[in-house]
Structures are given as C-alpha cells and as structure tokens.
N, C-alpha and C positions, 0 to 999 in steps of 0.2 A: 493397506487401505489408502486410497487416494484422497484427494481434496473433496470437500463437501459440495455436492451438486444438487441437493434437495431444495425445499422451499426456504428462501432466504429470509422472508419476513418472520418466520418462526424464531430464527436465531437473532435477528435484529431486535425483536421484542424481548427475548431472553436476556440479551446483554444491555438492554436499555438504550439502544441506538435508534429506535424507531421514533419518528417525530410524533409529537402529541396529537397532531391533527389526524394521523393515521391510526392512532390508538383509540379503539372504541370499546374494548372490553373493560370490565372492572378489574382493578388491580387486586390480585389476591394477596392475602397476608403471607409474607415470605418467612421461611424458617431462618433462624440464625445460622450463619455459616462459621465454620471453624477458620483458623488462620490458613490452614491448608486449602480449604474450600475457596477462600477469597483469592489466594494466589493462583489456584488452578483455573478459576473462572477468568481471571485477567489474562492468563496465558491463552486460554481457549478463545477469548474475545480477540486478542491480537492475531492469532492464527487465522481466525475466520475473516477478519477485516482484510488482511493482506493475501489470503488464499494460499498459505504456505502449509506444507505437510509437517507432521510431527518430527520426523527425522531431520529434515532440513532446518526446521526451526531450532531444534536442539543444537545443531551444528553452529547456527548463528549465535546462540547464547554462549556456547563454549568459546567461540572465537572472540566474542565480546568480553568474556571474563578473562581471557588470556592477554588482552590488549593492555596497553599502559594508560589508557584513558578511562573515563567513567564508563562502566559497562552498560548502563542504561542509555547513554548517549550513543555508544557504539552500536547497540542493538537497534535503536531507532534509525541510525544512519544506514545500517545494513538493509533494513526493510524499506526505507524510503528510496534508496538508490538502486533498487531492483528495476530492470528495464520495464516490466509491465506496470509498475507503480509510477514511474516517470512518465510513461505514455499517458496514463490516466491523469496525472497532475498537470501535464502540459495541455490537456484538453483534446487530445487526438481521439480519445475514447470516452464514452459516457460512464462506463463502469470499469472496475478492475478486471472482471472476467472478460469483458470485451477487449481490453488492452492486452490481456494475456493471449487471447485468440489472435489479435493482430500480430503480436510478436511470434507466436508459434507457427503461423502460416508464412512467415518470412516477409512480411510487409514493412518491416522496420529497418532503417539504415542508421548505423551509428558511425559517424565520421566517414560516411560514404560506403561503408561495408555492410552487407546484409547480415543481420543477427536474428536468429530464430530461436533463441533461448530466453524465455521470460525471466529467468532468475539472473541473467547477466547483470553485473554491477557496473553502472556508468561511473565515470570519474569527472572531476572538474574539467571544464573546457571541452567536453564531448558535445558534438552536434547530433541531434536526433531528428530524423524526418521520416516520412512515410514514402515507400517506394512506388514508382509508377503512377497508376491511376487511382490508388487508394486515397490520396489527398483530396481528390475531387469527388469521392463517393458521397452520397447523401448522408449516410450515418456519421461520417467524419466531419462533414461540413456543419451538420446540426450540432455536434459536440463542440466544435470550435466556436460556433456562434453563441453557445451558452456560457463558455468559459473565456472571458476576456483576458487579455494579457495582464491587466491590472489586478485580476483575481488570483494570479499565480503566487506560489510561495516565493519568498525572497531569494531562495537559492536557485531558482529557475527563471529563464526568460524565453520569450517566444516572439519571433518576428516573421510574419508570413507563415510559411509552412515548415519553418525550422525552429526547433527548440534547442536551448543550450543550458547546460549545467554550469552555473557560475562558480559555485563552491559547494562543499558538503553542508548538509543541514546542521544548524547549531543547536546548543542546549536550549536556548530561548524558544525555539520553534517546535519543541516536543509537544505532541498531542496532550491536551489536558484531561481528556476523557479516559485515558488509560494510565494506570500506575505501573510504569516500567520497573520501578524498584521491586514491586511485588512479583513481577514476572521473573526478574533475575533471582530473587530470593527463593522462588519455587525450585530452581535448579541447584541451589546451594545445599 
C-alpha cells in the first residue's frame, strides 16, 4: 500500500493538527488509549505529516536506533532532511505533497545536479534551487511570497531562488507536537 491520498482534513482532525478555526464539529468523548495505542498514533501522525510509507519509516527508525546519537534526534533529522521536506521548508512549495511532486518531476537541482527522488537526503552546505522556468511559475512565486526568509528554520537559509542547508537540525528544534520518544518506543 502506498502513501495516503484521501481527504487530508479527516486525518488532521484525528491527530489534533487542525486549527481551531477550522474545527466546527463537537468534540466527542474519546476512549482511553493503551500505551501501545498512544505510541501507534504518534507513529501514524508522523508518517502522515511527512508522507512516508511504513516500510521506509521503519528503515529510518532502525537506522536511528543503530546510530551513536539520540535516536529521537536522528529520526527527526532523517525526516527533516528529506528533499521534499526541505523544498517545503524553504518555501518553494505550499505543501509537502506539492514539494514531493516538484521533486518527482525533476524540477529540483541540488548543487546544480537534477534530483528526482523526493526521499533524497540533503547534507550541510547543499544548495537547493528549482530548475528552469519553475522558479517563475505562479504557484512557486505565491509560496515564496508567503514564506519569508525570516520565517525559515535556523538550519536553512534562502537568498533569491537558492536555498542552502547550513547544518543539520538540532535537538532544540524538534517539533513539540510529536513525541518522538513514543515513536521510537513503538519499534522497541
């Protein structure tokens, strides 16, 4: 089974990621979850946010567990440094699925070379830009106008149409809405 392509709002509501202004239904009383259920839901939430399949996600977790660093930080780093996520974070795309499509169609250059693999991991000092006419397309220009360089994460920088990875994401920059420790514990 591939990645989820159905209604996104349903999952955003399920994982509590939907903004309150969009939430109009009454909140139903939720059942208590077991420890397994909590860990499973955190894993599902993370997979949904980054658009990663189960098999690939499991590989990221195994690689994180085998590293000499904190597994939660390594997992976060692996997910954040995916090319599709970096394109989204730099503001070249409005959503991660749109960024994935830009990468898949070969519109992305990493250090001047065309890369068409959304799961490609970028490294520090890599330059990311869009190829040819894509930088001047209306969708990209709208995305760039919404995401100012001052709004970028500290590990990224953007000047003009070129984005650069300054360093890997650090522990202080981990998302607060996801418990990475529970995700790692799910696979132990």
